[in-house]
C-alpha positions in Angstrom: 85.6 198.2 133.7 82.4 196.3 133.1 84.3 193.3 131.7 86.4 192.9 134.9 84.4 194.8 137.5 81.3 192.6 137.5 83.1 189.3 138.2 85.2 190.9 140.9 82.0 192.3 142.4 80.4 188.9 142.4 83.4 187.4 144.1 83.4 190.1 146.9 79.7 190.2 147.5 79.4 186.4 147.2 82.1 185.7 149.7 80.6 188.1 152.2 77.1 186.6 151.7 78.4 183.1 152.1 80.5 183.8 155.2 77.5 185.6 156.8 75.2 182.7 155.9 77.5 180.0 157.3 78.0 182.0 160.5 74.5 183.1 161.3 72.3 180.2 159.9 72.0 177.7 162.8 68.7 175.9 162.2 68.3 172.3 161.0 69.1 172.1 157.3 71.3 175.2 157.4 74.1 173.3 155.6 71.7 172.5 152.8 70.8 176.2 152.5 74.5 177.2 152.6 75.2 174.7 149.8 72.5 176.3 147.6 73.9 179.7 148.4 77.4 178.6 147.5 76.2 177.0 144.2 74.2 180.1 143.3 77.2 182.3 143.9 79.5 180.1 141.9 77.0 179.8 139.0 76.5 183.6 139.2 80.2 184.1 138.9 80.2 182.0 135.8 77.3 184.0 134.4 79.2 187.2 135.1 82.2 186.0 133.0 80.1 185.8 129.9 79.8 189.4 128.5 77.7 188.6 125.5 74.2 190.1 125.7 72.4 188.6 122.8 69.1 186.8 122.8 69.0 183.7 120.7 65.8 181.7 120.9 67.5 178.6 119.5 69.6 178.1 122.6 66.8 177.0 124.8 67.7 173.3 124.5 71.3 174.0 125.6 70.0 176.0 128.6 67.6 173.2 129.5 70.4 170.6 129.4 72.7 172.8 131.5 69.9 173.3 134.0 69.2 169.6 134.4 72.9 168.9 134.7 73.3 171.5 137.4 70.2 170.1 139.2 71.8 166.7 139.0 75.0 167.9 140.5 73.2 169.7 143.3 71.3 166.6 144.2 74.5 164.5 143.9 76.3 166.9 146.2 73.5 167.0 148.7 73.4 163.1 148.7 70.0 162.6 147.2 71.4 160.5 144.4 73.7 157.6 145.1 75.1 155.6 142.2 78.0 153.5 143.4 79.6 153.2 139.9 79.3 156.9 139.3 80.7 157.7 142.7 83.8 155.4 142.1 84.2 157.1 138.7 84.1 160.6 140.2 86.6 159.5 142.9 88.9 158.0 140.2 88.7 161.3 138.2 89.4 163.3 141.4 86.1 165.3 141.3 85.8 166.7 144.8 84.1 169.8 145.9 86.7 171.9 144.2 86.0 170.1 140.9 82.3 170.6 141.3 82.9 174.3 141.9 84.8 174.5 138.6 82.0 172.7 136.8 79.4 175.1 138.3 81.5 178.1 137.0 81.7 176.5 133.6 77.9 175.8 133.5 77.2 179.4 134.5 79.4 180.7 131.7 78.0 178.2 129.2 74.4 179.0 130.1 74.7 182.5 128.6 77.4 181.9 126.0 
């Protein structure tokens, strides 16, 4: 049950938390907070998909690269970085919010794989 129960639990709890956050957060910058909540839930879902529980000290470089990549994607999605060439490439590849969500799930899974 642990293999399938934890990801389903993350989906259920995450969707409830995100819907409550979008409904009740009404201050300036609430959309930014909701974006961080959404990304954390999606990344957490990716983490819950990885069932390996080993501690390998050699993987710190991979985790650092994934962390910087996720940080870049968050800043890109919030509009802090604007590279026109990269924006046109992402538009050509069809990377929309859904594509970013899939990348966040993959990064969450790869972080602990």
